[in-house]
C-alpha positions in Angstrom: -64.7 33.1 -16.6 -64.7 33.7 -20.4 -65.0 30.2 -21.9 -64.0 30.4 -25.7 -65.5 28.0 -27.8 -64.2 26.9 -31.1 -66.9 25.3 -33.2 -68.1 25.3 -36.9 -70.7 27.7 -38.6 -72.1 24.7 -40.2 -74.9 22.6 -38.6 -73.6 19.4 -39.5 -76.1 16.3 -39.9 -76.5 14.8 -36.7 -79.4 16.5 -34.7 -77.1 15.6 -31.4 -74.5 17.9 -32.3 -77.4 21.0 -32.1 -78.6 19.7 -28.7 -75.2 19.2 -27.1 -74.6 22.6 -28.3 -77.7 24.3 -26.7 -76.9 22.4 -23.6 -73.4 23.9 -23.6 -74.7 27.3 -24.1 -77.4 27.0 -21.8 -74.7 25.8 -19.0 -72.6 28.9 -19.9 -75.2 31.3 -19.4 -76.8 30.0 -16.3 -73.4 29.4 -14.4 -72.6 33.1 -14.9 -69.9 32.6 -17.2 -69.5 34.3 -20.5 -69.4 32.8 -24.0 -66.2 34.1 -26.2 -66.8 32.5 -29.9 -66.7 33.6 -33.8 -69.4 35.7 -33.9 -71.4 33.9 -36.5 -75.0 33.6 -36.6 -74.9 30.6 -38.9 -75.0 27.1 -37.8 -74.0 25.4 -34.4 -72.0 28.9 -33.9 -75.5 30.7 -34.0 -77.2 27.8 -31.7 -74.6 28.3 -29.3 -74.7 32.1 -29.1 -78.5 32.1 -28.8 -78.6 29.4 -26.2 -76.2 31.5 -24.0 -78.0 34.7 -24.5 -81.6 33.0 -23.7 -80.0 31.8 -20.6 -79.1 35.4 -19.4 -75.2 35.0 -20.3 -73.1 37.3 -21.8 -71.6 36.8 -25.5 -68.8 38.3 -27.3 -68.2 37.4 -30.7 -64.9 38.1 -32.9 -65.5 38.2 -36.6 -63.2 39.1 -39.6 -64.5 41.8 -41.9 -65.2 39.5 -44.6 -67.5 37.2 -42.7 -69.5 40.6 -41.6 -69.7 41.6 -45.4 -71.0 38.4 -46.1 -73.8 38.7 -43.9 -72.8 36.1 -41.2 -72.6 38.4 -38.2 -75.0 37.7 -35.1 -76.1 40.8 -34.6 -78.0 40.1 -31.1 -74.7 39.8 -29.1 -73.1 41.7 -26.3 -70.4 42.8 -28.2 -68.6 42.1 -31.7 -65.3 42.6 -32.1 -64.1 43.2 -35.9 -60.7 42.0 -36.8 -58.9 42.0 -40.4 -58.4 38.6 -40.6 -58.5 35.1 -38.9 -55.0 35.5 -37.2 -56.1 38.6 -35.5 -59.3 36.9 -34.7 -57.5 34.1 -33.0 -55.4 36.3 -31.0 -58.1 38.0 -29.7 -60.1 35.0 -28.7 -57.1 33.5 -27.2 -56.3 36.9 -25.1 -60.1 36.8 -23.9 -60.5 33.5 -22.9 -59.8 32.0 -19.4 -60.6 28.3 -20.5 -61.1 26.7 -24.0 -63.6 24.2 -25.3 -63.3 22.7 -29.1 -66.8 21.7 -29.7 -67.1 19.3 -32.6 -66.2 21.3 -36.0 -64.3 21.3 -39.2 -60.6 22.0 -40.1 -61.2 25.9 -38.6 -61.9 24.1 -35.2 -59.1 21.6 -35.5 -56.6 24.7 -36.3 -57.6 26.8 -33.7 -57.8 24.2 -31.0 -54.3 23.0 -32.3 -53.0 26.4 -31.1 -54.2 26.4 -27.7 -52.7 22.5 -27.4 -49.4 24.2 -28.6 -49.6 26.7 -25.9 -50.8 24.1 -23.4 -47.4 22.3 -24.3 -44.8 25.4 -24.3 -46.2 26.4 -20.8 -47.6 29.8 -22.3 -51.0 29.1 -20.7 -52.4 27.1 -17.7 -56.2 27.6 -19.2 -57.5 24.3 -19.8 -57.9 23.1 -23.3 -61.0 20.7 -23.4 -61.7 18.8 -26.5 -65.6 18.0 -26.4 -65.5 14.6 -27.4 -69.2 13.9 -28.1 -69.9 10.6 -29.6 -66.4 9.8 -29.7 -65.6 12.6 -32.5 -62.2 13.3 -30.9 -61.0 9.6 -30.7 -58.7 9.9 -33.3 -56.9 13.1 -31.9 -57.0 11.7 -28.7 -54.8 8.6 -30.2 -52.8 10.7 -32.2 -51.5 12.6 -28.8 -51.0 9.3 -27.0 -49.0 8.2 -30.2 -46.7 11.4 -30.2 -46.3 10.3 -26.3 -45.2 6.9 -27.1 -42.6 8.0 -29.8 -41.0 10.3 -27.5 -42.0 13.6 -29.4 -44.4 14.8 -26.5 -44.6 14.0 -22.9 -47.7 13.5 -20.4 -46.7 16.8 -19.0 -46.4 18.8 -22.0 -50.3 17.4 -22.3 -51.2 18.0 -18.6 -53.6 20.6 -19.8 -55.3 18.8 -22.3 -58.5 17.0 -21.8 -61.0 15.2 -23.5 -64.7 15.3 -22.2 -67.7 13.0 -23.4 -70.6 15.3 -22.0 -71.1 18.5 -20.5 -70.6 17.4 -17.1 -67.3 16.1 -17.8 -66.4 20.0 -19.3 -68.2 20.9 -15.9 -66.1 18.9 -13.6 -62.7 20.0 -15.4 -63.6 23.8 -15.2 -64.6 23.5 -11.4 -61.4 21.8 -10.8 -59.5 24.7 -12.0 
């Protein structure tokens, strides 16, 4: 399974983020799955890719040329797909993914996973959309989605493929359910 993971190129200021992203990457690699991610060697992105590679997994990076020009590409990955812009990057990451995980990240991560949530709601994908709610990171988004349902602006059916997992074990359970 190709697991597309959205996360930031920043490391953040909580060591638990690095530990958790390494744990996720190690599981992806050891389980025989492959990682699709943004292609950067920086921050949490680099930690994730490195942990997948060290665990024997395959890594595909999808990176716009302007990030490569800035020297952010991770040269050790198995495959690098160079795009012209972020829109093309997102489209390729979606096309390559069999499941989608949003690790805690910044506005780019939020924008990317919002597109997947929309595709789930529209029925344009049946791939799971998992928000890694590490230390309650996505509690606000979880509340917002519930609020949308309460106001009649969304339905439980539209959100059926959107999941929140508090830890790696929760992610694994969701993915193993298919």
